[in-house]
N, C-alpha and C positions, 0 to 999 in steps of 0.2 A: 617232575612232580614238584609242585609248589608246597612248601611246608610253611604254615602260618607262624608268625612270630608270637611269642608269649607276651601278653600285655601285663605290665606291672602297674599296680595302683597303690598309692601311698595309704598308710593306715588311716590317716585323716579322711581321705576321699572314700575309702572303704566304709568307715563308720558313718559318714554322711549319706552314702548310697544305701546303707542298711536302714537308716532311719527313714529315708525317703521311700524305700520300698515298703516298709512297715506302714507308713502313712497311706501309701497307695492302696495296700491291701485292706486297710480299715475303711478308707473312703469308698472304694469300689465294692466292698463286701465280697472279696474273693476267697477261695479256698486256699490257694497258694500262688506264688509268683516267683519267677526266675529272672535274674538279670545276668546275662551271659555275653561272651563274645560270639560273633558269628561263627568262629572256628570251634566253638563248643567249650571254651574255658569258662566254667562257672565263676561268677564274681560274687554275687550275694543271692540268697534265697530266703523266703519267708513262708510260713504256714505249713510246712511239710510235717507229716506225722510218720511214725514208724512203718506204716503200711505202704509208703511210697519210696521207691529207690530214686532219690533225687538226681544222682549222677546219670543213671540210665535215661530218665525222663529228659534231662537236659540234653544229652547226646542225641536222642531221637528227635526232640523238638527242634534243635539246631539243624539237623538233617532235613527235616520236613520243611523248615523255612528256606534253607538253601536250595532245596529241590524246587520249591515254588518260585524262587527268584530265577532259576533256570527256565521255568515255564514262561515267565514274563519275557525273558529274552527271546525265546522261541516264537512267541506271538507278537514280537516287535515292540514291547514296552521296555523301558529302562529297568524298572523294578516294580514289584508290588510292595508297597511299604508296610502294609498290614493286611491281615485276613483273619476270619473267624471260622472256627470249626464248631458246628452245633451238634450236640448229641441229645439223647432223650433225658438223661439225668445230669449231664454236665457239658460245658462248652469250654473251648480254649480260644484265647485271643492272642495273636502274635503281632508285634509291631517292631519295626526296625528303628532303632534310636538314631543311629548315624551309620557310617560305613563300617563300623566295628562292633556295634553292640545290638542286642536283642532283648526285648521284654516279652516274656510268655507268662500268661496267667490262666488259671483254671477257676471257673465259677459255675454256680448252679442257678436254679430258678429263683433264688432269693435276691438276685440282682439282675439288672437289665443289661443287654449288650451295649446299649448306648452309653450307659453310665461307665462301663469298663472302658469304652473307647475314649470318652472325654477325660477320664482320670488317667488313662495311659498317655494321652497327649500332654497333660500337665506334668506327669512323671518324666516323660522324655525331655521336655524343655528344661526342667530343673536338673536332670541327670547330665545333660550336655553342659550346662553351666558349671556343675561340679567338676566334671571331667576336664574342662578347659581352664580351670583356675590353677594357679601355681600351688604346688605342695600338696 
């Protein structure tokens, strides 16, 4: 059994990622967003209220994303880098940031899926830049 290693992020990077996630939530008009490792280690989150169990949602979201990646392999694709789950009152958008990180966001009819997708791409590019810098 492969046990994923714990990823350590400096306080400086953590703070920058938190600000970046806050900006993403405001730009895309989301209800909440999670930035996590693919192994399920929550890095930063924004927008949660007491009615949501953030750690359970993070664990389930990472499991869903990883299961979808297995489906990609089964059908002969390397990976599905993003996908949308649409509901009647809320939708979720998942996007793989790189081989280690995942962005998951919940939004409702006040925003458009295309806006979330574009804002997610911007978030991912900047998150990679932050993660690859020293310190």
